[in-house]
C-alpha positions as CSV (number, residue, x, y, z in Angstrom):
1,M,-84.9,-72.9,-79.7
2,P,-87.9,-74.9,-78.2
3,E,-89.1,-73.8,-74.8
4,K,-88.1,-76.1,-71.9
5,P,-91.1,-77.8,-70.3
6,T,-92.2,-76.5,-67.0
7,Y,-92.4,-78.6,-63.8
8,E,-96.2,-78.9,-64.2
9,A,-96.0,-79.8,-67.9
10,L,-93.4,-82.4,-67.0
11,G,-95.7,-84.0,-64.5
12,E,-98.5,-84.3,-67.0
13,S,-96.1,-85.6,-69.7
14,V,-94.9,-88.3,-67.3
15,K,-98.5,-89.3,-66.5
16,E,-99.4,-89.5,-70.2
17,R,-96.3,-91.4,-71.3
18,T,-96.6,-93.7,-68.2
19,G,-100.1,-94.6,-69.3
20,Q,-99.1,-95.3,-72.8
21,S,-96.2,-97.5,-71.6
22,A,-98.5,-99.3,-69.2
23,K,-100.9,-100.0,-72.0
24,A,-98.2,-101.2,-74.3
25,D,-96.8,-103.5,-71.6
26,K,-100.2,-105.0,-70.9
27,E,-100.3,-106.1,-74.5
28,L,-97.3,-108.1,-73.6
29,Q,-99.3,-110.5,-71.5
30,L,-99.2,-113.4,-74.0
31,E,-100.5,-116.2,-71.9
32,T,-103.9,-116.2,-73.6
33,L,-102.7,-115.6,-77.2
34,E,-101.6,-118.0,-79.8
35,P,-97.8,-117.9,-80.5
36,V,-98.1,-116.2,-83.9
37,Q,-100.6,-113.6,-82.7
38,A,-98.6,-113.1,-79.6
39,W,-95.5,-112.4,-81.6
40,K,-97.3,-109.8,-83.7
41,V,-98.7,-108.1,-80.6
42,L,-95.3,-108.1,-78.9
43,Q,-93.6,-106.6,-82.0
44,K,-96.3,-103.9,-82.2
45,S,-96.0,-103.1,-78.5
46,Q,-92.2,-102.8,-78.6
47,N,-92.4,-100.5,-81.7
48,L,-95.0,-98.4,-79.9
49,I,-92.9,-98.1,-76.7
50,D,-89.7,-97.3,-78.7
51,G,-91.5,-94.7,-80.7
52,I,-92.9,-93.0,-77.6
53,I,-89.5,-93.0,-75.9
54,N,-87.3,-92.0,-78.8
55,N,-89.6,-89.2,-80.0
56,A,-89.8,-87.6,-76.5
57,N,-87.8,-84.3,-76.3
58,T,-86.9,-85.0,-72.7
59,P,-84.6,-87.8,-71.2
60,I,-86.5,-91.1,-70.6
61,I,-85.0,-94.3,-69.1
62,V,-86.7,-97.6,-68.3
63,W,-85.3,-100.4,-66.1
64,D,-86.6,-103.7,-65.1
65,S,-87.2,-105.1,-61.6
66,N,-83.5,-106.2,-61.5
67,L,-82.4,-102.6,-62.1
68,R,-81.3,-103.6,-65.6
69,I,-81.7,-100.7,-68.2
70,I,-84.0,-101.9,-71.0
71,R,-84.9,-98.6,-72.7
72,Y,-83.0,-95.4,-73.2
73,S,-84.3,-92.4,-75.2
74,R,-82.4,-90.4,-77.8
75,A,-82.9,-87.3,-75.7
76,F,-81.0,-89.0,-72.9
77,E,-78.3,-90.0,-75.4
78,D,-77.9,-86.3,-76.3
79,L,-77.8,-85.3,-72.7
80,S,-75.3,-87.9,-71.4
81,G,-73.2,-88.6,-74.5
82,Y,-73.7,-92.3,-74.1
83,T,-75.4,-94.3,-76.9
84,A,-78.2,-96.8,-76.3
85,E,-75.8,-99.6,-77.3
86,E,-73.5,-98.5,-74.4
87,V,-76.3,-98.3,-71.9
88,I,-79.0,-100.9,-72.6
89,G,-78.5,-104.2,-70.8
90,N,-76.3,-102.6,-68.0
91,K,-77.3,-103.4,-64.5
92,G,-77.0,-100.4,-62.2
93,F,-76.6,-96.8,-62.9
94,E,-73.0,-96.0,-61.7
95,M,-72.0,-94.8,-65.1
96,F,-74.4,-91.8,-64.8
97,I,-73.8,-91.0,-61.2
98,P,-71.0,-88.6,-59.9
99,P,-68.9,-90.4,-57.3
100,A,-69.7,-87.9,-54.6
101,D,-73.5,-88.6,-55.0
102,C,-73.3,-92.3,-55.7
103,E,-74.4,-93.6,-52.3
104,D,-77.3,-91.2,-52.0
105,I,-78.7,-91.8,-55.6
106,L,-78.3,-95.6,-55.6
107,G,-80.3,-95.6,-52.4
108,K,-83.2,-94.0,-54.2
109,L,-83.4,-96.6,-57.0
110,P,-84.7,-99.5,-54.8
111,L,-87.3,-97.2,-53.3
112,A,-88.6,-96.5,-56.8
113,A,-88.6,-100.3,-57.5
114,S,-90.6,-100.9,-54.3
115,G,-93.4,-98.8,-55.5
116,E,-92.4,-95.3,-54.4
117,K,-92.7,-92.8,-57.2
118,W,-90.2,-90.0,-57.9
119,K,-91.9,-86.7,-58.0
120,F,-89.7,-83.8,-59.0
121,V,-86.5,-85.4,-57.7
122,E,-83.3,-83.6,-58.6
123,I,-80.5,-86.0,-59.6
124,P,-77.1,-85.0,-61.0
125,I,-76.1,-86.9,-64.2
126,L,-72.5,-87.6,-65.0
127,C,-72.0,-87.2,-68.7
128,K,-69.5,-89.1,-70.8
129,N,-67.4,-86.0,-71.3
130,G,-67.2,-85.5,-67.5
131,D,-69.8,-82.7,-67.3
132,I,-72.4,-82.9,-64.6
133,R,-76.0,-81.9,-65.5
134,T,-78.8,-81.5,-63.1
135,V,-82.0,-83.3,-64.1
136,L,-85.5,-83.2,-62.5
137,W,-87.1,-86.6,-62.5
138,N,-90.6,-88.1,-62.2
139,S,-91.1,-91.9,-62.3
140,A,-93.9,-94.5,-62.6
141,N,-93.9,-98.2,-62.1
142,I,-95.4,-100.8,-64.5
143,Y,-96.9,-103.9,-63.0
144,A,-98.0,-107.3,-64.4
145,K,-101.7,-108.1,-65.0
146,D,-102.0,-109.2,-61.3
147,G,-101.2,-105.6,-60.3
148,A,-98.5,-106.7,-57.8
149,T,-95.6,-108.0,-59.9
150,L,-93.3,-105.2,-60.9
151,I,-92.3,-105.4,-64.5
152,S,-90.4,-102.2,-65.0
153,T,-89.9,-98.6,-63.9
154,I,-90.0,-95.6,-66.3
155,A,-88.5,-92.3,-65.4
156,Q,-88.7,-89.0,-67.4
157,G,-86.6,-86.0,-66.7
158,I,-86.0,-82.4,-67.6
159,D,-82.5,-80.8,-67.8
160,I,-82.6,-77.9,-65.3
161,T,-78.8,-77.3,-65.3
162,E,-79.0,-73.8,-66.8
163,H,-82.0,-73.0,-64.5
164,K,-80.0,-74.1,-61.4
165,Q,-76.9,-72.1,-62.5
166,A,-79.0,-69.0,-63.1
167,E,-80.7,-69.6,-59.7
168,A,-77.3,-69.9,-58.0
169,E,-76.0,-66.8,-59.6
170,L,-79.2,-64.9,-58.6
171,I,-78.8,-66.1,-55.0
172,K,-75.1,-65.2,-55.1
173,S,-75.8,-61.7,-56.5
174,E,-78.6,-61.2,-54.0
175,Q,-76.4,-62.3,-51.1
176,K,-73.6,-60.0,-52.4
177,Y,-75.8,-56.9,-52.6
178,R,-77.5,-57.7,-49.3
179,H,-74.0,-58.0,-47.7
180,I,-73.0,-54.7,-49.1
181,F,-76.3,-53.1,-48.0
182,E,-75.9,-54.6,-44.5
183,N,-72.2,-53.7,-44.1
184,T,-71.8,-50.2,-45.6
185,G,-71.1,-48.9,-42.1
186,T,-74.0,-46.5,-42.2
187,A,-77.8,-46.8,-41.7
188,M,-79.4,-47.7,-45.1
189,A,-83.1,-47.9,-46.2
190,I,-85.1,-48.3,-49.3
191,F,-88.3,-46.2,-49.7
192,E,-91.2,-46.9,-52.1
193,E,-92.9,-44.3,-54.1
194,D,-95.6,-43.8,-51.5
195,T,-92.8,-43.2,-48.9
196,K,-93.3,-46.7,-47.3
197,I,-90.0,-48.2,-46.1
198,S,-89.5,-51.6,-47.8
199,L,-86.0,-52.6,-46.6
200,I,-83.6,-51.5,-43.9
201,N,-80.2,-52.7,-42.5
202,S,-79.2,-53.4,-39.0
203,K,-77.6,-49.9,-38.7
204,F,-80.9,-48.4,-39.4
205,E,-82.4,-50.5,-36.7
206,N,-79.8,-49.1,-34.3
207,L,-80.5,-45.6,-35.5
208,S,-84.2,-45.7,-35.2
209,G,-84.7,-48.1,-32.2
210,Y,-87.1,-50.2,-34.2
211,S,-86.6,-53.7,-35.6
212,A,-86.9,-54.5,-39.3
213,D,-90.1,-56.4,-38.6
214,E,-91.6,-53.3,-37.1
215,I,-90.5,-51.0,-40.0
216,E,-90.4,-52.9,-43.3
217,G,-93.7,-52.5,-45.2
218,K,-95.3,-50.8,-42.1
219,K,-93.8,-47.4,-41.6
220,N,-93.2,-44.4,-43.8
221,F,-89.9,-42.5,-43.7
222,T,-91.8,-39.3,-43.0
223,E,-92.7,-40.7,-39.5
224,F,-89.1,-40.2,-38.5
225,V,-88.7,-36.6,-39.8
226,V,-89.0,-33.6,-37.4
227,Q,-91.9,-31.2,-38.2
228,K,-89.8,-28.3,-39.4
229,D,-88.0,-30.5,-42.1
230,L,-91.1,-32.5,-43.1
231,A,-92.3,-30.3,-46.0
232,K,-88.8,-30.1,-47.4
233,M,-88.3,-33.9,-47.3
234,K,-91.7,-34.6,-49.0
235,E,-90.9,-32.1,-51.7
236,Y,-87.5,-33.6,-52.4
237,H,-89.1,-37.1,-52.5
238,F,-91.7,-36.3,-55.1
239,Q,-89.4,-34.0,-57.2
240,R,-86.8,-36.8,-57.4
241,R,-89.3,-38.8,-59.4
242,I,-90.1,-35.9,-61.8
243,N,-86.6,-34.5,-62.3
244,P,-84.0,-36.6,-60.4
245,D,-80.9,-34.8,-61.8
246,K,-82.1,-31.4,-60.4
247,T,-83.2,-32.6,-57.0
248,S,-80.8,-32.4,-54.1
249,K,-79.2,-35.8,-53.2
250,N,-77.4,-34.7,-50.0
251,Y,-78.9,-32.7,-47.2
252,E,-79.4,-32.6,-43.4
253,F,-82.6,-33.1,-41.5
254,G,-83.8,-33.8,-37.9
255,F,-84.5,-37.4,-37.2
256,I,-86.8,-38.6,-34.3
257,D,-86.0,-42.1,-33.0
258,R,-88.4,-44.5,-31.2
259,H,-87.7,-42.9,-27.8
260,G,-88.2,-39.3,-29.1
261,N,-84.6,-38.4,-29.2
262,L,-83.6,-35.8,-31.8
263,K,-80.7,-36.8,-34.0
264,Y,-79.1,-34.8,-36.8
265,I,-78.7,-36.8,-40.0
266,N,-76.7,-36.2,-43.1
267,L,-78.8,-37.9,-45.8
268,T,-77.4,-39.2,-49.1
269,I,-80.3,-40.4,-51.4
270,D,-80.9,-41.4,-55.0
271,L,-83.3,-43.5,-57.1
272,V,-82.7,-47.2,-57.5
273,P,-82.0,-47.5,-61.3
274,G,-85.0,-48.6,-63.3
275,T,-87.4,-48.2,-60.4
276,N,-89.3,-45.5,-58.5
277,Q,-87.7,-46.7,-55.2
278,S,-85.2,-44.5,-53.3
279,I,-82.1,-45.8,-51.6
280,A,-80.8,-43.7,-48.8
281,S,-77.8,-43.6,-46.5
282,F,-78.2,-42.0,-43.1
283,S,-75.1,-40.6,-41.4
284,D,-75.6,-39.6,-37.7
285,I,-73.8,-36.2,-37.3
286,T,-75.3,-35.5,-33.9
287,P,-71.9,-35.5,-32.2
288,L,-70.6,-33.1,-34.8
289,K,-73.6,-30.8,-34.4
290,Q,-73.1,-30.8,-30.7
291,S,-69.4,-30.1,-31.1
292,E,-70.3,-27.2,-33.4
293,E,-72.7,-25.8,-30.7
294,K,-70.0,-26.1,-28.0
295,A,-67.5,-24.5,-30.4
296,K,-69.8,-21.5,-30.8
297,L,-69.9,-21.1,-27.1
298,A,-66.2,-21.4,-26.8
299,L,-65.8,-18.9,-29.6
300,S,-67.9,-16.4,-27.7
301,E,-65.7,-16.8,-24.7
302,L,-62.6,-16.6,-26.8
303,E,-63.8,-13.4,-28.4
304,Q,-64.1,-11.7,-25.1
305,I,-60.7,-12.8,-24.0
306,G,-59.1,-12.3,-27.4
307,N,-60.1,-8.6,-27.6
308,T,-58.0,-7.9,-24.5
309,A,-54.9,-9.5,-25.9
310,P,-52.1,-7.3,-27.3
311,A,-51.3,-9.8,-30.1
312,G,-53.5,-10.3,-33.2
313,I,-55.6,-13.4,-32.8
314,C,-57.7,-15.1,-35.5
315,L,-59.9,-18.2,-35.3
316,I,-59.8,-20.0,-38.6
317,D,-61.8,-23.0,-39.7
318,K,-60.3,-26.0,-41.5
319,N,-61.0,-24.4,-44.9
320,F,-59.0,-21.3,-43.8
321,N,-62.0,-19.0,-43.5
322,V,-61.7,-16.4,-40.8
323,L,-64.4,-17.0,-38.2
324,K,-63.3,-14.6,-35.5
325,I,-60.7,-11.9,-35.3
326,N,-59.7,-9.7,-32.4
327,K,-59.1,-5.9,-32.3
328,A,-55.3,-6.2,-32.3
329,A,-55.5,-8.2,-35.6
330,L,-57.9,-5.8,-37.1
331,G,-55.5,-3.0,-36.2
332,L,-52.6,-4.9,-38.0
333,C,-54.6,-5.5,-41.2
334,G,-56.5,-2.2,-41.2
335,L,-60.0,-3.8,-41.7
336,S,-63.2,-3.6,-39.8
337,M,-64.8,-6.7,-38.2
338,N,-67.4,-7.0,-41.0
339,E,-64.7,-6.6,-43.7
340,A,-62.5,-9.3,-42.2
341,K,-65.0,-12.0,-41.3
342,G,-65.6,-14.6,-44.0
343,R,-62.4,-13.9,-45.9
344,K,-59.7,-16.4,-46.3
345,C,-56.8,-15.9,-43.9
346,H,-54.3,-15.3,-46.8
347,E,-56.5,-12.4,-48.0
348,I,-56.0,-10.6,-44.7
349,F,-52.5,-11.6,-43.7
350,L,-50.5,-12.5,-46.8
351,H,-46.9,-13.8,-46.7
352,D,-44.5,-15.8,-48.8
353,M,-45.5,-19.2,-47.4
354,C,-49.2,-18.8,-48.1
355,N,-50.7,-21.5,-50.3
356,T,-47.4,-23.5,-50.2
357,P,-46.6,-26.8,-48.3
358,E,-44.6,-24.6,-45.8
359,C,-47.6,-22.7,-44.7
360,V,-47.8,-22.7,-40.9
361,L,-51.5,-23.2,-40.9
362,T,-51.4,-26.1,-43.3
363,K,-48.6,-27.8,-41.3
364,T,-50.6,-27.3,-38.1
365,L,-53.7,-29.0,-39.6
366,D,-51.6,-31.9,-41.1
367,N,-49.4,-32.5,-38.0
368,E,-51.9,-31.3,-35.3
369,E,-49.1,-29.5,-33.4
370,C,-48.2,-25.9,-32.7
371,M,-46.1,-24.2,-35.3
372,A,-44.4,-20.8,-35.4
373,R,-42.5,-18.8,-38.1
374,E,-41.0,-15.3,-38.4
375,I,-42.5,-13.7,-41.5
376,E,-43.0,-10.4,-43.4
377,M,-46.7,-9.8,-43.2
378,K,-48.3,-8.1,-46.2
379,C,-51.6,-6.8,-45.1
380,I,-54.5,-6.0,-47.4
381,N,-53.9,-2.3,-46.8
382,G,-50.5,-2.6,-48.4
383,K,-48.5,-2.4,-45.2
384,T,-45.6,-4.8,-44.6
385,T,-44.9,-5.7,-41.0
386,P,-42.4,-8.1,-39.5
387,C,-44.3,-10.6,-37.4
388,I,-44.1,-13.8,-35.5
389,L,-46.9,-16.0,-36.9
390,S,-47.9,-19.0,-34.7
391,A,-50.7,-21.5,-35.2
392,T,-52.3,-23.8,-32.6
393,P,-54.9,-26.5,-33.3
394,F,-58.4,-25.7,-32.1
395,Y,-60.2,-28.8,-30.8
396,G,-63.9,-29.7,-30.4
397,H,-65.3,-31.4,-27.3
398,D,-64.5,-34.8,-28.8
399,N,-60.8,-33.9,-29.3
400,E,-61.3,-33.6,-33.1
401,I,-59.5,-30.6,-34.6
402,V,-62.1,-28.1,-35.9
403,G,-59.9,-25.2,-36.7
404,I,-56.8,-23.2,-36.0
405,V,-56.0,-20.3,-33.6
406,E,-53.6,-18.0,-35.4
407,H,-51.5,-15.5,-33.3
408,V,-49.8,-12.6,-35.1
409,T,-47.3,-10.6,-33.1
410,D,-45.9,-7.4,-34.4
411,I,-42.2,-7.5,-33.8
412,T,-41.3,-4.2,-35.4
413,L,-39.8,-2.8,-32.2
414,R,-38.0,-6.1,-31.5
415,K,-36.5,-6.1,-35.0
416,K,-35.3,-2.5,-34.5
417,Y,-33.6,-3.5,-31.2
418,E,-32.1,-6.6,-32.8
419,N,-30.7,-4.5,-35.6
420,E,-29.2,-2.1,-33.1
421,L,-27.8,-5.0,-31.2
422,K,-26.3,-6.5,-34.4
423,D,-24.7,-3.2,-35.2
424,S,-23.3,-3.1,-31.6
425,L,-22.0,-6.6,-31.9
426,R,-20.4,-5.9,-35.2
427,E,-18.6,-3.0,-33.8
428,L,-17.6,-5.1,-30.8
429,R,-16.2,-7.8,-33.0
430,K,-14.4,-5.1,-35.0
431,S,-12.8,-3.8,-31.8
432,L,-11.9,-7.3,-30.7
433,R,-10.2,-8.0,-34.0
434,G,-8.3,-4.7,-33.7
435,T,-7.2,-5.6,-30.2
436,I,-6.0,-9.0,-31.2
437,K,-4.2,-7.6,-34.2
438,A,-2.5,-5.0,-31.9
439,M,-1.5,-7.8,-29.5
440,A,-0.1,-9.9,-32.3
441,L,1.9,-6.9,-33.6
442,T,3.4,-6.4,-30.2
443,V,5.1,-9.7,-30.5
444,E,6.1,-9.2,-34.1
445,I,7.7,-5.8,-33.4
446,R,9.9,-7.5,-30.8
447,D,10.7,-10.4,-33.2
448,P,10.9,-9.0,-36.7
449,Y,12.2,-12.3,-38.1
450,T,8.8,-13.9,-37.3
451,A,6.7,-11.0,-38.7
452,G,3.4,-12.4,-40.1
453,H,4.1,-15.9,-38.6
454,Q,1.0,-15.8,-36.4
455,R,-1.3,-14.6,-39.2
456,R,0.0,-17.3,-41.6
457,V,-0.4,-20.0,-38.9
458,A,-3.9,-18.8,-38.3
459,D,-4.7,-19.0,-42.0
460,L,-3.4,-22.6,-42.4
461,A,-5.0,-23.8,-39.1
462,S,-8.4,-22.5,-40.1
463,S,-8.0,-24.1,-43.6
464,I,-7.1,-27.5,-42.0
465,A,-10.2,-27.2,-39.6
466,E,-12.5,-26.5,-42.6
467,E,-11.1,-29.4,-44.5
468,M,-11.8,-31.6,-41.4
469,G,-15.5,-30.5,-41.4
470,L,-15.4,-28.7,-38.1
471,P,-18.3,-26.3,-37.3
472,R,-17.9,-22.7,-38.6
473,N,-17.8,-21.3,-35.1
474,K,-15.1,-23.6,-34.0
475,V,-13.0,-22.6,-37.0
476,R,-13.3,-19.0,-35.9
477,G,-11.9,-19.9,-32.5
478,I,-9.0,-21.7,-34.1
479,R,-8.2,-18.7,-36.2
480,M,-8.3,-16.4,-33.2
481,A,-6.0,-18.7,-31.2
482,G,-3.6,-18.9,-34.2
483,A,-3.4,-15.1,-34.4
484,L,-2.3,-15.1,-30.7
485,H,-0.5,-18.3,-30.2
486,D,2.9,-16.8,-29.6
487,I,1.7,-13.9,-27.5
488,G,3.7,-15.4,-24.6
489,K,7.0,-14.6,-26.3
490,I,6.4,-11.0,-25.1
491,A,8.1,-12.2,-21.9
492,V,11.2,-13.6,-23.8
493,P,14.1,-11.2,-24.2
494,A,14.4,-9.7,-27.7
495,E,18.0,-10.8,-28.1
496,I,17.1,-14.4,-27.6
497,L,14.2,-14.2,-30.1
498,S,16.5,-12.7,-32.8
499,K,19.7,-14.7,-31.9
500,P,21.2,-15.9,-35.2
501,G,22.9,-19.0,-33.7
502,L,21.7,-22.0,-31.8
503,L,20.1,-21.3,-28.4
504,S,21.7,-22.5,-25.2
505,K,19.7,-24.8,-22.9
506,P,18.7,-22.0,-20.5
507,E,17.7,-19.8,-23.4
508,F,15.6,-22.6,-24.9
509,E,13.9,-23.1,-21.5
510,L,12.9,-19.5,-21.6
511,I,11.4,-20.0,-25.0
512,K,9.5,-23.1,-23.8
513,N,7.8,-20.9,-21.2
514,H,5.9,-18.9,-23.9
515,P,2.8,-21.2,-24.1
516,Q,2.3,-20.9,-20.3
517,T,2.9,-17.1,-20.4
518,G,0.4,-16.8,-23.3
519,Y,-2.2,-18.8,-21.4
520,D,-1.7,-16.6,-18.3
521,I,-2.3,-13.5,-20.4
522,L,-5.3,-14.8,-22.4
523,K,-7.2,-16.7,-19.6
524,L,-8.3,-13.3,-18.2
525,I,-10.2,-12.5,-21.5
526,K,-13.7,-14.1,-21.9
527,F,-13.4,-15.4,-25.4
528,P,-16.4,-17.4,-26.8
529,W,-13.8,-20.2,-27.5
530,P,-11.1,-21.9,-25.4
531,V,-8.4,-19.6,-26.9
532,A,-6.1,-19.7,-23.8
533,Q,-6.2,-23.5,-23.6
534,I,-5.4,-23.9,-27.4
535,V,-2.4,-21.5,-27.0
536,L,-1.2,-23.4,-23.9
537,Q,-1.3,-26.8,-25.7
538,H,0.0,-25.9,-29.2
539,H,3.5,-27.3,-28.5
540,E,2.2,-30.6,-27.0
541,R,2.8,-33.7,-29.0
542,M,0.8,-37.0,-29.5
543,D,3.5,-39.1,-27.9
544,G,3.9,-36.9,-24.9
545,S,7.2,-35.4,-26.0
546,G,5.9,-31.8,-26.2
547,Y,5.7,-29.0,-23.7
548,P,4.9,-27.3,-21.3
549,D,2.9,-30.2,-19.6
550,G,4.0,-33.3,-21.7
551,L,0.3,-34.1,-22.6
552,S,-0.4,-36.9,-25.0
553,G,-3.1,-38.3,-27.2
554,E,-6.7,-37.4,-26.4
555,K,-5.6,-35.2,-23.5
556,I,-4.6,-32.6,-26.2
557,I,-7.7,-30.8,-27.5
558,M,-8.3,-31.1,-31.2
559,S,-8.0,-27.3,-31.8
560,A,-4.5,-27.4,-30.2
561,R,-3.5,-30.4,-32.4
562,I,-4.5,-28.5,-35.5
563,L,-2.7,-25.3,-34.4
564,G,0.5,-27.4,-33.6
565,V,0.7,-28.9,-37.1
566,A,0.1,-25.5,-38.7
567,D,2.8,-23.9,-36.5
568,V,5.4,-26.6,-37.5
569,V,4.7,-26.3,-41.2
570,E,4.8,-22.5,-41.3
571,A,8.0,-22.3,-39.1
572,M,9.9,-24.8,-41.3
573,A,8.7,-23.2,-44.5
574,S,9.9,-19.7,-43.4
575,H,13.2,-18.0,-42.6
576,R,14.6,-18.0,-39.1
577,P,17.6,-16.1,-37.6
578,Y,19.4,-19.3,-37.0
579,R,18.7,-20.9,-40.5
580,P,17.3,-20.2,-43.9
581,A,13.7,-21.4,-44.9
582,L,13.5,-25.2,-45.4
583,G,10.5,-24.9,-47.8
584,I,7.0,-26.4,-47.9
585,D,8.1,-29.8,-49.2
586,K,10.5,-30.3,-46.3
587,A,7.8,-29.2,-43.9
588,L,5.2,-31.6,-45.3
589,E,7.8,-34.4,-45.3
590,E,8.3,-33.7,-41.5
591,I,4.6,-34.0,-40.6
592,S,4.2,-37.1,-42.9
593,I,7.1,-38.9,-41.3
594,N,5.8,-38.2,-37.8
595,R,2.1,-38.7,-38.7
596,G,0.4,-40.5,-35.7
597,K,3.6,-40.1,-33.6
598,L,4.1,-36.5,-32.9
599,Y,1.1,-35.2,-34.9
600,D,-2.5,-36.2,-35.1
601,A,-3.0,-38.5,-38.1
602,D,-6.3,-36.8,-39.2
603,V,-4.9,-33.4,-38.9
604,V,-1.8,-34.3,-41.0
605,D,-4.0,-35.8,-43.7
606,A,-6.1,-32.7,-43.8
607,C,-3.0,-30.5,-44.0
608,L,-1.5,-32.5,-46.9
609,K,-4.9,-32.3,-48.7
610,V,-5.2,-28.5,-48.4
611,F,-1.7,-28.1,-49.9
612,R,-1.9,-30.8,-52.6
613,D,-5.6,-30.7,-53.6
614,G,-6.7,-27.3,-52.2
615,N,-3.7,-25.4,-53.6
616,F,-3.2,-23.6,-50.3
617,R,-0.4,-20.9,-50.4
618,F,0.9,-18.8,-47.5
619,K,0.3,-15.1,-48.0
620,I,3.4,-12.9,-47.7
């Protein structure tokens, strides 16, 4: 592929070709020639001009004083896609000019015709296929023999489209990388092999206190390094050019700014590929260093305080390394100070949550809040101790978390007392159950026909409560109330309780008093549930037709509604002195018919479900 002519070569070519064209046009001056001789000269001159124009490897166009195109080179044909037949004779250049540039370019043509030459003028050319090429033009004017009358203008161009595109891409790439360099968020600089700083960004200006004009090409990076780090920095700089892969690319050093202030810098540096230049990023870690110094002071104070604390205390960094540990903690793990420091926390105090997402220390770091758990601590000496492990974030002066304070409290004695208390409570509950059973038997002894009634009601009531999703503790209270719900019948004469026939009105009134009597007995006992109130209300009905107080709807507590349904079902299903057992089906029919009227609808639904789906059966 032939080389494209340079701008200078283009200028010389235009001059040469312009001279040849001028010479040829001068031969056209025919006023002194005979017609035959003139015709021969004219033919010769035109052939010469056409040969020059058509054999040129760059676009050439000629127009007369009326801006009519009179010559058009083959190179221009190849560039534009228009043939000479389509172009020659046209007046004006609109066909070659992009609409957006039409006004500007057409304004330049009269200037050329008036004697002004084009010298390296960029003009876009609209090709026949719609492409736009950028052409650099030079022009010359050809005058008549009198030197004043303009005959034509010749312009020669060079297609610089690819050059312009490459130039635009280069500018775009340079802008892109300059933008990245400028906006990395950290101070950046490029060093030459001789340590001279050749380029910095605005962040480096802020860091150093100098402007780019004061630094670039004028200062060495070594001028900013504190004396104690200077030898190290120089050594790294020169070693990087000898063996870059084995030279440190990240390290800290002391940086002196324009005002003599010391700043601590974390430097990340590497060679620019294909050069001996270094590109470096400077992160100012001065606040972090200051925070570390203050943390050291705080640790010293904490150590003095911590050693007087009865609980084990460890100060642990964000990587779970033990920085400080007090005497109580050493006593727990059975290590000396030197043996403990530098170890990971889980190497000293191991427990089941270590190295899991549930680790107290990990959660404290993630959530930045205090956490506590009861654990079985497995110490390095093999000892297992029940402990309360708590973790508290440890903050630096800038309120950034820098570690964790771990508290380990030996709860061996507490666990012992808790176990003793649990044993005592277990015995107490056992005694309470025995007392309740004895009280229930007291009623059943007086009323042998209802033996086991309270127990069976308690079983059904607790099953209904479980089906309804009541809390476990509330279910226990309902069971307790069920076991005692007829305790008030102790005040009813035995002959009335076991009477085989129908009760008289006065006798039934005595029976109706048993919920109140039961309440009066049970209210003196401090149950953890409202047992007395449940017993008092278990014969109340949703429509207010119950007794003893005629309560209705929400005024009846849910536990009493559950016990009331269980009581009706068990009573109807069992034998009574005044009638044989009616059976479960009859009992379930009763509560279904009166669902929402006498009995709570949700309780009825749950009761039906435990019989039909849960296969509940009364125990004999």
